Structures are given as structure tokens and as C-alpha cells.
N, C-alpha and C positions, 0 to 999 in steps of 0.2 A: 504494500500500500504506500502510495506517495503522499507525503505530508507537505503542506505549505510551510514556508519559513516561519510564519506566525505561530504555527502549531508547535514546531520545534522550540521556539522561544518560550512557549508555555511549558512544554514537557520537560525541558532541561532543568526546571526547578522542582520537579517531583522527586524529592530526596528519598521517598519511600520505595521507589523502584529498585529492583536488584541492581547491584553495582555495574554489572556488565551491560545491562540494558541502558542504564542512565548514561554511562560513558559513550555508548554508541549514539545516543540522542545528542549529547553535548558536542561530540565530534562532528556530527553531521551539521549541526547548527553553526558552529564556529568555522569549519573548514569547507563547507559545501561538498563534502566527500563522504563516502561510506567507510566505516571503520572495519578493517579486516583484522581480527584478532587471531584467527586460525592460521593465517599465513601472512603476518605483517611484513611489509617491505619498506614503507615510507618511514622516515624518522619519527614523525609524530605518532604513527601507529605503534611503533616499538616502544616509545616512551609511555604510551597508554597501556601497553602490555605489561610493562614493568610496574605501573601503578597497581595493577590487579594481582600480579604474580610474584614480584620480588619484594619480600617483606623481611629483609635481614635487619635485626635490631640496631645494628651500627648506623643505619640510615637516620634513625631518630636523633642520635647524638650529633651527626654531621649536619643535619638540617637546622639544629638548634644553634643560634648565633652566639650563645654563651658556651654551651657544652662543647662545641666544636673547637674551642680554644685549647682544650686539653689534648685533643687529637693532633692539632697543628703543632703544639709544643713538643709532643713526643716524636712526631714524624719529621719535622724540619727545624724546630727550635723556636723559642720565644721571640727571637730577634725579628721575626716576620709578622708578629702580631701588633695590631694597633694598640695604643695605650688604653687600658680600661680604667675608668674612674670608679664605677660601682655597678652592682646588679641589684635590681629591686623586684620584690615579689608582690608589691602593691603600689599603686600610684601615690598613695599618701606617704609612703616611705621615702619618696624623693625629696631631698633637701636641696633646693635650688641655690641656697646661699653657699653651700659647700662646693658647687660646681664652678669651673672657671668661666670666663666671659664668653668663650666659644666652646661648643661641644655638640655632640650628636646623640639623640635618644633613639633607641631602636627596640621594637618588639621582636623578641627572638624567635617567635613561633609562627611567622608568616612572612610574606613578601610585601614590600612597599609600606612597611610600618616604620616610618622614619620622621623625625623632626630635627631639622638642621638649624642650629642656633649659631649665627655669626656675631650677634651682639645681644647678650643676655638682657641688657637694659631695655631692649625693644620687644622682648618676648612677652606675649600675653599668657601668663602662667595659668590663669583660670581656663582659657581656651585649650591650652596644651594638655592640661589634666583631663578635660572633657574628652579630648581625642584619645588619650591613652587609656581612659576607662573603657572606651569602645574597643581598643586593642585587646584588653584583658578578657573581653568576651568573644574575641575573634577566634574562629576555628578554621584554619586554612584547609583542613581536610574536608570539612562539610560544606564550607561556603564557596570553595573554588571547584576543583575537579577531582576529588578523592585522591589527592596527593598523599599517599600512605605515609611517607617519611614524617609528615607533620602531625599525624594523628595523635600521638602520645606525648607530645612536647608540653611541658608545664608552662603556661603563660608567664612571662616575666619581661622586664625592661632592662636594658643596659645603657649606660652612659659611656661614650667613648670620646677620644680626642677628635677634634675637628681637623680634617685634612684638607690641604689646599695646594694647588700648583701655581707657580708664578705665571702671571699673565693669562690665567684661565679662570673663568667664572665657575666652571664645573670640572671635576676631575675626569681624566680619561679613564675608562674602565676596560681592563683587559680580561676577557672571559674565554678560557681555554676549554674547548670541547674535547673531552677525553673518552675514548672508546676502548673498553676492555683494558683499562689501565694505561692507555697511551694517548697523549694529546695529539690531535690531528690538525687542528687549526685554531685560530683565535678570533673572536668577535671583539671589535672595538667600538664602544659607544662614546660619542662625542656630543657635548652640549646637551646632555640628558635633561629633559624637562624644559628645554628652550627650543632647540631645533630638532632634537632627537635624531641626529645623524648616526649612521651605522655603516660599518664595512667589515670585511673579513680578510685576513691574511693567512698564508700557510706558514709553516715553521721556518721556511727560508726567507721569510718576509717578502713574499710575492703576493700582490693583491689578487684576491679571488673574485670571479665574475658573478657573484650572487649576493643577495641580501635577504631580508625578511619583509613580508607584507606589512604595510602601514608604517614602516620606518623609512626615513629619507636616506637613500644611498649617498654616502659621502664620495663625491667625485674626485676630490683631491687625493694627495698622498699623505699618509701619516708617517711622521719621522719615527724610525725604529728606536725604541728606548735602549739605552746602554745596558740595561739589565735584562734584556729580552731572553737571552740564553739561560740566565738564572731562573727566570719565571718558568721556562719550559721544563727545566730539571725539577723544580718544586712541584709543578703540576703532575709530573710522572709519579713523584713520591706520594702525593696526596690522593691520587686517583687509583692507587694500586688495588687490584682485585675487584674493582667496581665495574660492572658492565657498561654503565654510562655515568659520567658526572661532568658538571661544568664547574671548573675551578677558577675563581675570580681573584685578580690582583690589582693593586694600584702601584704606580711608580712615582715616587716623590724624590726628586733630585738624585735619581739613580738607586734609591732604596726601594726594595720590593716589600709591599705590605699586603698581607692576606686580606681578602674581602669576605668571601663566603664560598660554600660548596652547595650546589643545587642539583637536583636530579630530574626536574621536570621543567625545562625552560619554557616560559610563557604558557605553562600548564599543558604543554603538548598540543597547542591549538594554533600556533603561528607558523604558517607555511613559508617555505623558502621560495624566492623567485630568481630566475626562471623555475617553472614547476618541476623540471627534470631533476633538480637538485634535491627535492624531497626524497627521492628514491636513491640518488647517488650517495647522499649523506646517510641515509638509512642503511646502506650496504656496509658502512663502517662499523655498525653496531651488531655484534653477534650475541643473540639472546641466550641466556643460560637455559639448561634443560630442567624441566620440572620433574622431581622424583615421582616415580609411578604411583607411589602410595599417598601422595599429597597433591593438593591443588595449588599450593604456594611454595615458594622457596624461602626458607628461613635461615639457612646457613650457606656460606660460600662453597 
């Protein structure tokens, strides 16, 4: 039966539906494509397959923006972590007087839960608290697309050092797509929240001929950071044994700073353009086998 777009828009919010059925509806609505979970070939199809079948407990730690710090410390060292001011388990526990003039507040249990403070004297604290109280009720797993890694994260907020690059309004974001423990290419986001430019480079710093839907392809050339080879090495270490992960870094005056690890870029619903790259990139990801006696994978 064919449904109209408006019908999919309605059905995608029916959280009582079986997970597999709900994901197929959401996939169709956001990508205008049918979801093939029996023989997935496209990148987003395989990411959705991992949502359903790859439930290794380590993912919960790595998706948690506070808990992942311990993993990063053990794998590559504290030197690559941004400075942490504090972690809060309630909004009322935040003492703004104890924070510096510039800082960033993040909800550890989802994406886009950020308040960037460049000048504390201009911060509307009452409004910020109202926003963060909404964060504490946020469930990335239920409200987005059944992103399993977020399902069991305890909501909390961290305060970190505000990072900036000279002559840039917004930091460049280097996001390494790692397949079966090996980084393959890097996504670079420029002027995020302003122009939302994006482009991709391979590991030899050659610009790649694709981008993602709804992001403006950056036509110019991005200068290769002096620490690019170091970032590649660190991405190898942090993505070890994982079927897919995206490992993010910043580069501040040649210093590599860890950003986050994510497993479901854009919730597995943002296509690459040209369209052929959805399958080309999907080929890089070799899905693990599900044990015969189980429906999900819980160990590597």
C-alpha cells in the first residue's frame, strides 16, 4: 500500500509501533526511500540496522559526553580532552558564579544540547535553566530515531572550556568516518549555525566529490591542519573494534582536542549527494553477524 507523505508524517510519531516497523516508516518519510533491513546496502540502511541489532554496552559509555572521557583517557590520554569544569546531575546544582566568563554547557545524553557562553554577563540565566530543564527530560532514544546507544544514559550536564580559533566565528569540526575500526574519510563542517558549509576529504587530503543533502557544499579548499596525521592515528585508536563510529576532533593552534564519538550521524536519515555515494559509502561498512540464538549483538 502506498502512503502519502502526510501519512508518513503522522505515522512516524506512533512510538507504540514495533521498532522495526517504526524505523521503516521514519526512513521512508525522511529519505523518500524504502528501508531494506534484510539486505542493507546504503549507508543509512546499515546505520539503521545497527540501531536494531548492535547493542554492545560500550556504546552507552561512548555516547555519553561525560562517561566517554574515561575511555578517551585510557585509549589516547588526557592531553586530548577539553578542560572540564564540572558535571551536574540537576540544573539547580549549577553554580554560575563558580564558572569563568566563557564556557560551554552540554547535555551529555543527546545531540544539539548545547549552550555556548562567550560572555557570562550577557547570559540570561533564568532562560538557560529553563532550557536545561527540558534537556533533563530529553530522551534521544525515544524522541529521535531509536538510537540505542543513548537509551540508558543518565541525564546530566557538563560545563567545559570555551574553545575558539583565531579569526573564526565558529570552530572547524573534523569528523572522521570510521568503518570497522579504520577511518576512511573526514567530514569538515565550517561556519556551523551560520552558513552550514560542509565538505569531505580523504586521508591524503584530497577533496571528495560528494556532500550531504541540505548542507551547502563548500566550494573552496580547506587548509590541511598541521595535526591532521595525528587526528587520523587517534581516530584509529578510538574506533577500534567498532563496526561504525564517527570520531570528532577540533584543532586549536595545532593541538588536537577530542569532540565526541557518535554512531548514528544525522540519525541515519541524511543522504549523500550525488545519490550513488549512499551505496559507495555503505560498501565501506561490513555489518557484524548476529549469533543464531539471538536477535541482537551484545558482545564484540
